[in-house]
C-alpha positions in Angstrom: 12.5 0.8 -8.0 15.2 -1.4 -9.6 17.3 0.5 -12.1 16.1 0.0 -15.6 17.8 2.5 -17.9 15.6 4.1 -20.6 18.4 4.2 -23.2 21.0 1.7 -24.3 24.3 2.1 -22.4 27.9 1.6 -23.5 28.8 -1.2 -21.1 32.2 -2.7 -20.3 31.6 -6.3 -19.1 34.3 -7.7 -16.8 34.6 -11.3 -17.9 36.6 -13.5 -15.5 36.2 -16.6 -17.6 33.6 -18.0 -15.3 29.9 -18.8 -15.8 28.5 -15.8 -13.8 30.3 -13.1 -15.6 29.6 -14.7 -19.0 25.8 -14.9 -18.3 25.9 -11.3 -16.9 27.5 -10.0 -20.2 25.0 -12.0 -22.3 22.0 -10.5 -20.3 23.4 -7.0 -20.7 23.7 -7.5 -24.5 20.3 -9.1 -24.7 18.8 -6.0 -22.9 20.0 -3.9 -25.8 23.2 -2.4 -24.4 26.3 -1.9 -26.4 28.5 -4.3 -24.6 32.3 -4.9 -24.8 33.9 -7.7 -22.9 37.2 -7.3 -21.1 39.3 -9.8 -19.2 41.7 -8.5 -16.6 45.3 -9.9 -16.8 46.2 -9.7 -13.2 49.6 -11.5 -13.2 52.8 -10.9 -15.1 53.0 -14.7 -15.2 49.5 -16.1 -15.4 50.7 -19.6 -15.1 51.8 -18.8 -11.6 48.1 -18.4 -10.7 45.7 -21.2 -10.0 45.1 -23.6 -12.8 42.4 -26.3 -13.5 39.6 -23.7 -13.8 39.7 -22.8 -10.1 40.7 -19.2 -10.2 39.9 -16.2 -12.4 43.3 -15.1 -13.6 44.8 -17.9 -15.6 45.6 -18.2 -19.3 42.8 -20.7 -19.6 40.4 -18.3 -18.0 41.2 -15.6 -20.5 40.6 -18.1 -23.3 37.3 -19.1 -21.8 36.3 -15.4 -21.5 37.2 -14.8 -25.2 35.2 -17.8 -26.4 32.2 -16.6 -24.4 32.4 -13.1 -25.9 32.6 -14.7 -29.4 29.4 -16.7 -28.7 27.6 -13.6 -27.3 28.8 -11.6 -30.3 30.6 -8.8 -28.5 34.0 -7.3 -28.9 36.6 -8.6 -26.5 39.9 -7.3 -25.1 42.5 -8.3 -22.5 43.7 -5.4 -20.2 46.9 -5.7 -18.3 46.3 -4.6 -14.7 49.0 -6.8 -13.2 51.0 -4.0 -11.7 48.0 -2.4 -10.0 46.8 -5.8 -8.8 50.3 -6.6 -7.3 50.5 -3.3 -5.5 46.9 -2.9 -4.3 45.9 -6.5 -3.6 48.9 -8.9 -3.4 51.3 -6.6 -1.5 48.5 -5.3 0.7 47.5 -9.0 1.5 51.1 -9.7 2.6 51.5 -6.5 4.6 48.3 -7.1 6.4 49.3 -10.6 7.5 52.7 -9.4 8.5 51.0 -6.8 10.8 48.9 -9.6 12.4 45.7 -8.7 10.6 43.4 -10.9 8.4 42.6 -9.2 5.1 40.0 -10.0 2.4 41.7 -9.8 -1.0 38.5 -10.2 -3.0 37.0 -7.2 -1.3 40.2 -5.2 -1.9 40.2 -6.3 -5.6 36.6 -5.0 -6.0 37.6 -1.7 -4.4 40.9 -1.1 -6.0 40.8 -3.0 -9.3 37.3 -3.7 -10.7 35.6 -0.5 -9.4 38.6 1.9 -9.3 41.2 1.1 -11.9 38.8 -0.6 -14.3 36.0 1.8 -13.9 38.3 4.9 -14.3 39.6 3.5 -17.5 36.2 2.6 -18.7 34.8 6.1 -18.1 37.8 7.6 -19.8 37.0 5.5 -22.9 33.4 6.7 -22.9 31.7 3.7 -21.3 28.7 4.4 -19.1 28.9 1.4 -16.8 30.9 -1.6 -15.7 29.0 -4.9 -15.7 30.1 -7.9 -13.5 28.7 -11.2 -12.5 28.2 -10.3 -8.8 25.0 -11.3 -7.1 23.7 -7.9 -5.8 21.2 -5.2 -6.8 21.5 -1.5 -7.5 18.2 0.3 -6.9 17.6 3.7 -8.4 15.1 6.1 -6.7 13.0 8.8 -8.3 15.2 11.5 -6.8 18.2 10.0 -8.6 19.9 8.4 -5.5 21.1 4.9 -5.7 21.3 2.1 -3.1 23.2 -1.2 -3.1 21.0 -4.1 -1.8 21.5 -7.8 -1.2 20.7 -10.1 -4.2 17.2 -11.5 -4.5 18.7 -15.0 -3.7 20.3 -14.8 -0.3 22.1 -18.1 -0.9 24.2 -16.4 -3.6 24.3 -12.8 -2.2 27.7 -11.2 -2.7 26.9 -7.7 -1.4 29.5 -8.1 1.4 32.4 -7.9 -1.0 30.8 -4.9 -2.7 30.3 -2.9 0.5 33.4 -0.8 -0.4 31.6 0.9 -3.3 30.8 4.5 -3.0 28.1 6.7 -4.7 30.2 7.4 -7.8 31.0 3.8 -8.3 27.4 2.6 -7.8 26.3 5.1 -10.4 28.3 3.2 -13.0 27.8 -0.4 -11.7 25.6 -3.0 -13.4 24.8 -6.4 -11.8 22.5 -8.3 -14.2 22.3 -11.4 -11.9 21.2 -9.5 -8.8 17.5 -10.0 -9.4 17.8 -13.7 -10.3 15.7 -15.9 -8.1 17.2 -19.0 -9.5 19.7 -21.7 -8.3 23.2 -21.8 -9.6 22.2 -24.9 -11.6 19.6 -22.8 -13.4 22.2 -20.1 -14.2 24.4 -22.9 -15.6 21.4 -24.2 -17.6 21.0 -20.7 -19.0 24.6 -20.6 -20.0 24.2 -23.9 -21.7 21.1 -22.7 -23.6 23.2 -19.7 -24.8 25.9 -22.0 -26.0 28.5 -20.8 -23.5 31.2 -23.5 -22.9 31.7 -22.3 -19.3 28.3 -23.6 -18.3 29.9 -26.5 -16.4 33.1 -24.8 -15.3 33.6 -25.1 -11.5 33.3 -21.9 -9.4 36.5 -20.3 -8.1 36.9 -20.5 -4.3 40.4 -20.0 -3.1 42.7 -16.9 -3.4 43.5 -16.6 -7.1 47.1 -15.5 -6.7 48.1 -18.4 -4.4 48.6 -21.1 -7.0 48.5 -24.2 -4.8 46.1 -22.9 -2.2 48.8 -22.9 0.5 48.4 -19.5 2.1 50.9 -20.2 4.9 53.5 -21.4 2.4 52.9 -18.3 0.2 53.4 -16.0 3.1 56.5 -17.9 4.3 58.0 -17.5 0.8 57.3 -13.7 0.9 58.1 -13.0 4.6 60.5 -15.8 5.5 60.2 -18.3 8.3 60.5 -16.8 11.8 60.2 -19.1 14.8 58.3 -17.8 17.8 56.3 -18.9 20.8 52.8 -20.1 21.2 51.6 -19.1 24.7 48.4 -19.6 26.7 46.5 -16.8 28.4 48.8 -16.8 31.4 51.9 -16.3 29.1 53.2 -19.9 29.6 54.8 -21.4 26.5 52.8 -24.3 25.1 54.4 -24.6 21.6 56.3 -22.9 18.8 55.5 -21.7 15.3 57.4 -20.8 12.2 55.8 -17.4 11.6 53.0 -15.6 13.4 51.6 -14.4 10.1 50.5 -18.0 9.4 47.6 -17.7 12.0 44.3 -16.0 12.2 42.1 -15.1 15.1 39.7 -18.0 15.9 41.9 -20.7 14.2 41.7 -24.1 15.8 43.5 -26.5 13.4 47.2 -26.6 12.6 48.3 -25.2 16.0 50.6 -28.2 16.7 50.5 -27.7 20.4 52.1 -30.6 22.3 50.8 -29.7 25.7 47.0 -30.3 26.1 44.8 -27.7 27.8 44.2 -28.4 31.6 40.4 -28.9 30.8 41.2 -31.1 27.8 39.2 -28.8 25.5 40.4 -27.5 22.2 42.3 -24.2 22.1 42.0 -21.4 19.6 44.1 -18.5 18.5 43.1 -15.5 20.6 45.8 -13.0 19.6 48.7 -12.5 17.2 51.5 -10.1 18.1 53.8 -9.4 15.2 56.1 -7.3 17.5 57.0 -10.2 19.8 56.2 -12.8 17.1 53.9 -14.5 19.7 50.6 -16.3 19.2 48.3 -16.6 22.2 45.8 -19.4 22.4 43.0 -20.2 24.8 39.4 -21.5 25.1 36.6 -20.8 22.7 34.8 -18.7 25.3 37.7 -16.2 25.2 36.9 -15.4 21.6 33.6 -13.8 22.5 33.6 -10.2 21.1 31.1 -7.6 22.4 32.2 -4.7 20.3 34.8 -3.3 17.9 36.3 -0.2 16.4 36.7 0.0 12.6 38.6 2.5 10.4 38.5 3.8 6.9 34.7 3.7 6.6 33.2 3.8 3.1 29.5 4.6 2.6 27.1 3.4 -0.1 25.4 6.8 0.2 25.3 9.4 2.9 27.2 8.6 6.1 24.9 7.8 9.1 24.0 11.0 11.0 24.1 9.5 14.4 24.0 6.2 16.3 21.7 3.5 14.8 20.7 -0.1 14.9 21.8 -2.3 12.0 22.8 -5.8 11.1 26.4 -6.5 10.5 28.2 -9.2 8.4 31.8 -9.9 9.3 32.9 -12.4 6.5 31.9 -13.2 3.0 29.9 -16.3 3.9 29.0 -15.4 7.4 25.6 -14.7 9.0 24.2 -11.4 10.3 24.5 -10.0 13.8 22.4 -7.1 15.3 24.6 -4.1 16.3 24.5 -0.5 17.5 26.9 1.5 15.5 28.0 5.2 15.5 30.6 7.2 13.6 32.9 8.9 16.1 35.8 11.1 15.0 35.9 9.3 11.7 35.9 5.8 13.3 33.1 3.3 13.4 32.2 2.2 17.0 30.2 -1.0 17.1 28.5 -2.9 19.9 27.0 -6.3 19.4 23.6 -7.2 20.9 24.9 -10.7 21.5 28.6 -11.7 21.6 30.1 -13.0 18.4 33.3 -15.1 17.8 36.1 -15.2 15.2 36.4 -11.5 14.7 39.8 -10.4 13.6 41.5 -7.1 12.9 41.8 -6.5 9.2 38.5 -8.1 8.4 35.7 -5.9 6.9 32.5 -5.2 8.7 29.6 -4.4 6.4 26.5 -2.7 7.9 23.0 -3.4 6.5 19.6 -1.7 7.0 17.3 -4.5 6.0 18.7 -5.6 2.6 20.3 -2.2 2.0 24.1 -2.0 2.3 24.9 1.1 4.5 28.7 0.9 4.2 31.8 -0.9 5.3 34.9 -0.4 7.4 38.1 -2.2 8.3 38.2 -3.7 11.8 41.0 -2.2 13.8 40.4 -3.6 17.3 37.8 -5.6 19.2 36.3 -5.7 22.7 36.2 -9.1 24.4 34.2 -10.1 27.4 36.5 -11.0 30.3 33.9 -12.9 32.2 30.3 -13.7 31.1 29.1 -12.7 34.5 30.8 -9.3 34.4 30.0 -6.2 32.4 33.6 -5.6 31.5 35.6 -5.9 28.3 39.2 -5.9 27.1 40.4 -4.2 23.9 42.4 -6.5 21.5 
């Protein structure tokens, strides 16, 4: 059954300044809970973050959140978590790219900030739960166990970025929008009916701490430009770059390769070597991944007891793939039923059993098919 607490809870509503978190806070208050709104100040200089209502960390976002709290009629505070955010999210993001991996900062923010730093502070202050505007569901069973499930509306499901939550965090998580079988336009219409000025505010999309959306420029400023070679699968030089950190596995655009491929087809990034500062490119077929190893698994419940069949999601807005997965010596070993493309170390893999989130892990290495006709693979 879906969790429906029998008593009013003291709820801390994380209010980003967007429409989803505002409506979630309003629904929690309407359900009879004792709700307090809080906006997280995640930058020592908020004006350095995205402006124009595109992020979740600007001065205007905090003002929007405060106005929404006033309309709902709940207390509101701004909490400074800039130092934690810089250490756990921004510096981690830079370090991962420097190591040739592709991180997901939103997932890391949920793990380290919203459901670690924020939740710990909330519990210390006597709150029972943290409420957010994520589209996902927490289901409570009669035996007291909880499960994290996909949102009722798959088009808005955000369970992928919540796959890092453990039992303790799920026990104190509230997602009032998770059961909503409505379109985003209807959520906006609800906000308008409630008198919330954020009803027509655009959604945030890009990385909040990169003010102009230029990830490569941001990394170059942090890591410095470092010219290196772009090579093909044979090792032949086909171009140069200004920093291997500016590329991701599966990337096609922006390679600036002067020499066309022999077959005339597009080339993609196959591998990034930070040690040699080399980027390897090749045909799309070379991106086919048949398996992977992932580290630092986190389980939304008990860890799987043995090998099992699941579906896996590899990016926030990606589809599902059928896999066989097993926990071996603390690492998650995964084999895909059908090859998939664009899998990069550093990404998160989230396992599902139907709509239930089993858990997540960070991809450390992949297995690529060398030849479609052969049953062999190469670790990357």
